[in-house]
Each structure stands twice: as structure tokens, then as C-alpha cells.
C-alpha positions as CSV (number, residue, x, y, z in Angstrom):
1,M,199.4,125.7,127.3
2,S,197.7,123.0,129.4
3,A,199.2,119.5,130.0
4,E,196.4,118.1,127.8
5,V,197.8,120.2,124.9
6,A,201.3,119.2,125.6
7,E,200.4,115.6,125.3
8,H,198.3,116.2,122.1
9,V,199.3,113.7,119.3
10,D,197.4,115.4,116.5
11,P,200.2,116.6,114.1
12,T,198.0,119.4,113.0
13,F,197.5,120.8,116.5
14,P,199.3,124.2,117.0
15,S,200.5,123.5,120.5
16,L,202.6,126.7,120.9
17,H,199.7,128.9,120.0
18,I,196.8,130.1,122.0
19,R,194.0,127.6,121.6
20,P,192.1,125.2,124.0
21,P,192.4,121.5,123.6
22,R,188.9,121.2,122.1
23,G,186.1,123.3,120.7
24,W,185.7,126.3,118.4
25,L,187.8,129.4,118.6
26,N,187.6,132.7,116.6
27,D,188.2,136.4,117.3
28,P,190.7,137.4,120.0
29,N,189.1,139.7,122.6
30,G,190.1,141.8,125.6
31,V,193.8,141.5,125.1
32,S,195.3,143.3,128.1
33,L,198.3,143.6,130.4
34,I,197.3,143.6,134.0
35,D,199.9,143.6,136.8
36,G,202.6,142.3,134.5
37,R,200.6,139.4,133.1
38,Y,199.2,139.2,129.6
39,H,195.6,138.1,129.2
40,V,194.1,137.1,125.9
41,F,190.4,136.2,125.6
42,F,188.8,134.7,122.5
43,Q,185.5,133.7,121.0
44,Y,185.0,130.1,122.2
45,N,182.4,127.3,121.9
46,P,183.6,124.7,124.4
47,A,180.9,122.2,123.3
48,A,181.8,121.6,119.7
49,P,184.3,122.7,116.9
50,T,181.6,124.8,115.3
51,H,180.5,128.5,115.7
52,G,177.7,128.4,118.3
53,S,177.0,129.2,121.9
54,I,179.9,131.7,121.9
55,H,181.7,132.2,125.3
56,W,184.8,134.1,126.1
57,G,187.7,131.7,126.6
58,H,190.8,132.9,128.4
59,A,194.6,132.3,128.4
60,S,197.3,134.2,130.3
61,S,201.1,134.4,130.2
62,D,203.8,136.4,131.9
63,D,206.3,135.9,129.0
64,L,204.2,135.5,125.8
65,L,205.5,132.0,125.5
66,H,204.0,129.8,128.2
67,W,200.2,130.2,128.0
68,R,198.0,128.9,130.8
69,D,194.4,127.9,130.1
70,E,192.2,129.9,132.4
71,P,188.5,129.3,133.3
72,I,185.9,130.5,130.9
73,A,185.3,134.2,131.5
74,L,182.0,135.1,129.9
75,R,179.0,132.8,129.3
76,P,175.7,133.2,127.4
77,R,172.8,133.5,129.8
78,S,169.5,132.0,129.0
79,G,166.8,134.6,128.6
80,Q,169.1,137.5,129.1
81,V,170.8,140.1,127.0
82,D,173.6,137.7,125.8
83,D,171.4,134.6,125.4
84,A,172.7,134.0,121.8
85,G,176.3,134.8,122.5
86,C,179.0,136.9,124.1
87,W,180.8,138.2,121.0
88,S,183.8,140.4,120.5
89,G,184.9,143.3,122.7
90,S,187.8,144.7,124.7
91,V,189.0,144.9,128.3
92,V,189.7,148.1,130.2
93,D,191.5,148.6,133.5
94,D,188.8,150.9,134.9
95,D,190.3,152.6,138.0
96,G,191.8,149.3,139.1
97,V,188.8,147.2,138.1
98,P,189.3,145.0,135.0
99,T,186.2,145.5,132.9
100,A,185.1,143.7,129.8
101,V,183.2,145.7,127.2
102,Y,181.6,143.2,124.9
103,T,179.0,142.5,122.2
104,A,176.0,140.8,123.7
105,V,173.6,139.1,121.3
106,P,170.1,138.4,122.7
107,D,168.8,136.6,119.5
108,E,170.0,137.9,116.1
109,A,173.3,139.7,115.3
110,H,171.5,142.9,114.3
111,N,170.1,143.3,117.8
112,A,173.6,143.3,119.4
113,Q,174.2,145.5,122.4
114,V,177.1,146.6,124.5
115,V,177.3,145.0,128.0
116,L,179.9,145.2,130.8
117,A,181.4,142.5,133.0
118,R,183.9,143.0,135.9
119,S,186.5,141.0,137.6
120,D,189.2,141.4,140.3
121,R,192.9,141.7,139.5
122,S,193.2,137.9,139.0
123,M,190.7,138.1,136.1
124,L,189.6,134.6,136.8
125,E,185.9,135.2,137.8
126,W,183.7,137.7,136.1
127,V,180.3,139.2,136.9
128,Q,178.2,140.1,133.8
129,D,175.8,143.0,134.0
130,E,172.1,142.3,133.4
131,D,171.4,145.4,131.4
132,A,173.1,146.9,128.3
133,Q,175.0,150.2,128.3
134,M,174.4,150.9,124.6
135,G,171.9,149.5,122.2
136,P,171.6,149.9,118.4
137,P,172.3,153.4,117.0
138,A,169.6,155.9,116.2
139,D,170.5,155.8,112.4
140,P,167.9,153.5,110.9
141,T,170.1,152.8,107.8
142,I,172.5,150.9,110.0
143,T,171.4,147.3,110.7
144,D,174.6,145.8,112.2
145,V,176.8,147.2,115.0
146,R,179.3,145.2,117.0
147,D,182.8,144.8,118.5
148,P,183.4,147.7,120.9
149,F,187.0,148.8,121.2
150,V,187.9,151.3,124.0
151,F,190.8,153.7,123.8
152,T,192.0,157.0,125.3
153,F,192.5,160.3,123.4
154,E,193.6,163.6,124.8
155,G,192.8,162.5,128.3
156,H,189.3,161.2,127.6
157,R,188.0,157.7,127.1
158,Y,186.2,156.7,123.9
159,A,185.0,153.6,122.1
160,V,184.5,152.6,118.5
161,Q,182.3,150.0,117.0
162,G,182.1,148.5,113.5
163,A,178.9,149.1,111.6
164,G,177.1,148.8,108.3
165,R,174.4,146.8,106.5
166,K,174.0,144.1,103.8
167,E,174.4,145.7,100.4
168,G,175.2,149.0,102.1
169,S,178.1,151.2,103.2
170,P,180.3,150.5,106.2
171,Q,181.0,152.9,109.1
172,V,182.9,153.1,112.3
173,L,180.9,154.7,115.0
174,A,182.3,156.6,118.0
175,Y,181.2,157.0,121.5
176,A,182.3,159.0,124.6
177,C,182.5,156.8,127.6
178,D,184.7,158.4,130.4
179,D,182.1,156.6,132.6
180,L,181.8,153.1,131.2
181,T,178.2,153.0,132.6
182,S,177.2,156.1,130.6
183,W,177.8,156.2,126.8
184,T,177.2,159.1,124.5
185,E,176.8,158.5,120.7
186,L,179.1,160.8,118.8
187,G,178.1,159.6,115.3
188,P,180.5,158.3,112.6
189,L,184.2,158.3,113.2
190,L,184.8,157.1,109.6
191,T,182.5,156.5,106.6
192,Y,182.8,155.5,103.0
193,D,183.1,159.1,102.0
194,D,186.8,158.9,103.0
195,P,188.4,158.1,99.6
196,V,191.4,156.3,101.1
197,A,189.1,154.1,103.2
198,A,186.8,153.4,100.3
199,E,189.7,152.3,98.1
200,V,191.7,150.3,100.7
201,A,188.9,148.7,102.7
202,P,185.9,147.7,100.5
203,A,183.1,146.2,102.7
204,D,179.5,146.3,103.6
205,I,180.3,146.1,107.3
206,W,183.6,147.1,109.0
207,E,184.1,144.7,111.8
208,C,186.4,144.6,114.8
209,P,187.8,148.2,114.6
210,N,191.0,148.8,116.5
211,L,192.2,152.4,117.0
212,V,195.7,152.6,118.4
213,Q,198.6,155.1,118.3
214,I,201.8,153.6,117.0
215,D,205.1,155.6,116.7
216,G,203.1,158.8,117.1
217,R,200.6,158.0,114.3
218,W,197.0,156.8,114.6
219,V,196.2,153.5,113.0
220,L,192.8,152.1,112.4
221,L,192.4,148.3,111.8
222,L,189.3,147.1,110.0
223,S,188.1,143.6,109.2
224,L,186.1,143.4,106.0
225,W,182.6,141.8,106.0
226,Q,181.2,141.7,102.5
227,W,177.8,140.5,101.2
228,V,178.4,138.5,98.0
229,D,175.9,136.5,96.0
230,G,173.5,136.1,98.9
231,S,176.0,135.1,101.6
232,H,178.7,136.9,103.7
233,L,182.4,136.8,103.0
234,L,185.1,137.6,105.4
235,A,187.5,139.4,103.1
236,G,190.6,140.1,105.1
237,V,191.9,142.9,107.3
238,R,193.1,146.4,106.3
239,Y,194.9,149.2,108.1
240,L,194.5,152.9,107.7
241,I,197.1,155.5,108.9
242,G,195.8,159.0,109.5
243,D,194.8,161.8,111.8
244,L,192.4,161.7,114.7
245,T,190.7,165.0,115.6
246,R,188.2,166.0,118.2
247,S,185.5,168.7,117.9
248,K,182.5,169.8,119.9
249,S,180.3,167.3,118.0
250,G,182.6,164.2,118.2
251,L,185.6,162.5,116.7
252,T,186.8,162.2,113.1
253,F,189.5,160.0,111.6
254,R,190.9,161.0,108.2
255,A,192.9,158.3,106.4
256,E,196.2,159.3,104.7
257,S,197.4,155.8,103.6
258,G,196.5,152.2,104.1
259,G,197.2,148.6,103.2
260,T,196.7,145.0,104.1
261,V,197.5,143.8,107.6
262,D,198.2,140.2,106.5
263,E,198.4,138.9,103.0
264,G,197.5,135.3,103.8
265,P,194.1,133.6,103.3
266,A,193.6,132.5,106.9
267,F,193.7,135.8,109.0
268,Y,190.8,137.8,110.4
269,A,189.5,139.9,113.3
270,P,192.8,140.9,115.0
271,Q,193.0,142.8,118.2
272,A,195.9,145.1,119.3
273,L,197.3,145.8,122.7
274,S,199.2,149.1,123.3
275,T,201.6,149.1,126.2
276,P,204.0,151.9,127.1
277,D,206.8,150.2,125.1
278,R,205.1,148.7,122.1
279,T,201.9,147.5,120.3
280,L,201.2,143.8,120.1
281,L,198.7,142.1,117.8
282,W,196.9,138.7,117.7
283,G,194.7,137.5,114.9
284,W,192.3,134.6,114.3
285,G,193.7,131.9,112.0
286,W,190.7,130.0,110.7
287,E,190.6,126.5,109.3
288,Q,191.2,126.5,105.5
289,D,190.1,123.8,103.1
290,R,189.4,121.3,105.9
291,T,186.3,119.1,105.6
292,E,183.6,119.1,108.3
293,A,184.4,115.5,108.9
294,D,188.0,116.2,109.6
295,V,187.1,119.1,111.9
296,A,184.6,116.9,113.8
297,A,187.2,114.1,114.1
298,A,189.8,116.5,115.4
299,G,187.4,118.1,117.9
300,W,188.8,121.6,117.5
301,A,188.8,124.5,115.0
302,G,190.7,127.8,114.9
303,A,193.8,129.2,116.6
304,L,195.2,132.6,117.4
305,T,198.4,133.7,115.7
306,F,201.6,134.2,117.5
307,P,201.9,137.7,119.0
308,R,203.2,140.3,116.6
309,E,204.9,143.7,117.2
310,L,203.6,146.6,115.1
311,T,205.6,149.6,114.0
312,I,205.3,152.2,111.3
313,D,207.8,152.9,108.5
314,G,206.7,155.9,106.5
315,D,203.2,155.2,105.3
316,R,203.4,151.4,106.0
317,L,202.3,149.3,108.9
318,I,205.1,146.8,109.7
319,S,204.4,143.5,111.5
320,E,207.1,141.2,112.9
321,P,207.0,138.3,115.4
322,A,207.2,139.4,119.0
323,A,210.8,139.5,120.1
324,E,210.1,136.9,122.9
325,L,209.4,134.2,120.3
326,T,213.1,133.7,119.7
327,A,213.2,131.9,123.0
328,L,211.1,129.1,121.3
329,R,214.2,128.2,119.3
330,Q,215.6,124.9,120.6
331,D,217.9,122.7,118.5
332,Q,219.3,124.0,115.3
333,L,218.5,121.4,112.6
334,S,220.9,120.3,110.0
335,W,219.3,120.7,106.6
336,Q,220.2,119.6,103.1
337,A,218.4,120.3,99.8
338,E,215.5,117.8,99.1
339,E,215.8,116.3,102.6
340,P,212.6,116.0,104.6
341,L,211.8,117.9,107.7
342,S,209.7,115.8,110.1
343,E,209.4,118.3,112.9
344,I,205.9,119.4,113.9
345,S,207.0,122.9,115.0
346,F,210.0,124.7,113.4
347,E,211.3,128.1,112.2
348,V,213.1,128.9,109.0
349,I,215.3,132.0,108.7
350,A,216.1,132.6,105.1
351,E,218.5,135.0,103.5
352,G,216.8,134.6,100.1
353,P,213.8,133.0,98.4
354,L,212.4,129.6,99.2
355,S,209.3,127.5,98.9
356,L,207.8,125.6,101.8
357,V,206.2,122.4,100.6
358,L,204.1,119.7,102.4
359,V,204.6,116.3,100.9
360,D,202.4,113.3,101.6
361,G,203.2,110.4,99.2
362,R,202.6,111.7,95.7
363,I,200.6,114.7,96.9
364,E,202.6,118.0,97.2
365,Q,201.3,121.3,98.4
366,T,203.2,124.5,98.2
367,V,202.1,126.2,101.4
368,A,204.2,129.4,101.5
369,E,206.8,131.1,99.3
370,L,209.3,133.7,100.4
371,P,210.2,136.0,97.5
372,G,213.2,137.3,99.5
373,P,214.8,137.3,102.9
374,G,212.3,136.4,105.7
375,R,211.1,134.0,108.3
376,V,208.6,131.2,108.4
377,L,207.2,129.8,111.6
378,V,205.4,126.4,111.4
379,D,203.4,125.0,114.4
380,G,201.3,122.0,113.4
381,S,198.8,123.4,110.9
382,M,199.6,127.1,111.6
383,I,202.0,128.7,109.1
384,E,203.1,132.3,109.5
385,S,205.7,133.9,107.2
386,F,207.1,137.4,107.3
387,V,208.9,139.2,104.5
388,D,209.8,142.9,104.7
389,G,207.4,143.5,107.5
390,T,204.4,141.9,105.8
391,P,203.0,138.7,107.3
392,F,201.2,135.8,105.5
393,T,199.1,133.5,107.6
394,T,197.9,130.2,106.1
395,R,197.0,126.7,107.2
396,A,198.1,123.2,106.0
397,Y,197.5,119.9,107.6
398,P,200.3,117.4,108.2
399,T,199.6,113.7,108.7
400,A,201.4,110.8,110.3
401,T,203.0,110.0,106.9
402,S,203.7,113.5,105.6
403,H,206.9,115.7,105.8
404,W,208.0,119.2,105.0
405,E,210.5,120.2,102.3
406,L,212.3,123.5,101.6
407,R,212.7,124.0,97.9
408,D,214.0,126.7,95.5
409,V,216.6,127.7,98.0
410,S,219.3,130.0,96.5
411,A,220.7,131.6,99.7
412,P,221.8,130.5,103.2
413,L,219.1,129.6,105.7
414,T,218.9,128.4,109.3
415,V,216.3,126.0,110.7
416,Y,215.3,125.6,114.3
417,R,213.1,123.2,116.1
418,L,210.5,125.2,118.1
419,G,209.4,124.2,121.5
420,L,209.2,125.1,125.2
421,E,211.6,124.0,127.9
422,P,210.0,121.6,130.4
């Protein structure tokens, strides 16, 4: 990304991923392709590596490899509808006007509303509306609604939001919004009454819903917010494959199959981008088992995953690294069993099982295990592995004295150093 990132000496810093040099990062927002350039926004606190004063950060790229840090897009405004934060949302090319549709929090999360912001085609400067387009729903049993995602179906524009309540049942709510300044509530798109959804995606609130068409099938992505023992738990991300139908009263999604989007412990709140050729996905890789002191010393927290391509195979959602990422492969590294790998960023392509182990003195941590042929991409503390179309995102923190080892190898493998050409 920026020159500051390129010169970063922190061995844990994922320099090939989207993330600013400092501050807090969480959910990807507004992923879009405008005039041949990819734009990825994200929840961002520039002031500290903690969740607070949430802005929309912004990075852009024309090749999915070289990411340029852009100016902050959206900012909380004192005394206005987004005083407590500009939370998750999407970006729409509205008749030539890039328009952000985002969650504005005036004070508490349960008072979240939908607000618009607009930019020119450069997407570098944004004007945020003063008034909301949609407030909380009429249903008094729903206490939390957020994360608008806009899509098109049968020639009309719609939006979905995640909803639910503590110790309650989750929902996905639907809205008609051909005119982004005039929203109509259509009621639930999906509830816990759907048996597949109830089994696959247990939650109190479904967050960050994405509804996209992949290989002719409708896919709904749901991030699971659960209330457990008096506190909230972010319990992973699920997908549902099913049918989307429209009636006079609204939209309905009926799930036919489902599963886990990412099997790892450090993946949440992804956002998908559908283009004429494919569907891409980015997710939030949060910090894992890292002390507050270590985070404060580093000055940064959170990163987005590498972009992934989504396809469908039967009743499964398949996720693989975007094809462009092969251009990150630089030198092929010679490797022998039990020899250390000291690279900060590398990729392993394995024809069979292996274990990736981080070794620091006498401390050994098995970070990822491939049960069969697959790929592992390591970039600082971001580790993403892929086996049979299923990803596993986790975090581990190299030091100046640590190294990586590949163990339990029983089949050929290839190791590349990852990097960008100057």
C-alpha cells in the first residue's frame, strides 16, 4: 500500500493486505468496481488501535495487488445522525453517482439508521446526507438493525439489513429502493422459521447480510452475532444457497443448503462484489490472542483478507484466492525438511498434508494444518489456507527471533516468497 507500509519493520504487519499503517480496522464496506478500479472501504479508527470513532477508510487498486491508501471517506459528525460512528454498508453506482449506503449510529447501536453519502467518479471526496433514509423498523420485537447491502433483482433495486435482538431470533429485513432516497419496508426476507437457516446459522442477530447471485444461484452470507453469558460473541460466517422470489408483498429467500464460509477462528463480516465475470470476497481478519499491550505497542489492529473468488459446486460455496494473487509470487525458495523459513511473506503449494509451525526458541505453535492438497498464504501475522475450496483464516505473530517450519510433509510442495515488484 503506502510507502510507510512498505518500510514497516514490524514482522507481524501484513504489508500485502489492505490495512492502513496505524489504527483500528474491522468490517470491509462498499467494495465496488468503478471505471475499472477496485475500491474497498472498511471500518476504521485512525486515532487508536481500538474500536471507537468509526470512520470509513478507503483503499483502491487497478489490479487487486497494488493497493493505494486513499483519504478517509466518511467521518462521524458531532451532534448529527452519525455522531457515534459510520458503520457498515455498501456502495452503489447510482446512475453514474457513486453512493454509499451506510449504517449511521447517533448514540447507541440499537438506534442505527440508514444514511447516504455521494462522491464523484474519483471517489475521493464524499458528501454525507444530514438526514436518514430509513430508521428502525416498525416491528417492536426487533431491537438491532444494521449493515445495508444493496442489490438488483428482476430489474429492481432492493436492500437487505441484518436484524434481531439479544436473547431473541435473528432476521434479514428487505426493502425496496429503486430510488435510494425513498425506501419501502418489505418485511422479513428470512427468519428463523426457515429450518436450514436455523440449523446452519444459529444467532441472535444476523449481521452483514450479503445477497449475491453466483453461477445462477442466490447466495446469502450471514455473520453470526450471539448473546452468551451476558456478553456478545461473534461466532463466524455462514452461507445459505437457495431461491429468491418476489410477490406483491415483498421478497422471500428460501434456503436449500448451507455451510461455513471460512473455518478459521479469525474471520468475520465479509463483503462480496459481483462483477460481470465473477464474485469477489473480502473479510475482516481480527487480532487473535494478542494482548492489549502488544496491540497498543504496535499501533494497529485488524486487516482484511486477500480477495477471494467465489463459485458454487453442487450445494457448496467454493472459495479460492483471486487469480491475480499468483503475480505476488517472486523467488521460488529451496526447502528441506526441518529447515527454517525466515520470510515474512510466502506461499506454500502442497500436494499433500502438512503442518505450518511458528517456532520461537522453545515455544512452538502449530498455526495451520492441511489435511490434503492445498495452499497456505502467509503475510506477517495473516495466515490464509485453502483446501478443497474451503478457507481457514487465522493469526500468528512472528518476532525478530522466530521462524516458520513446514512439518509432517509427505508429498511434494513448492514455496514462493511473496512480494510486489518495485
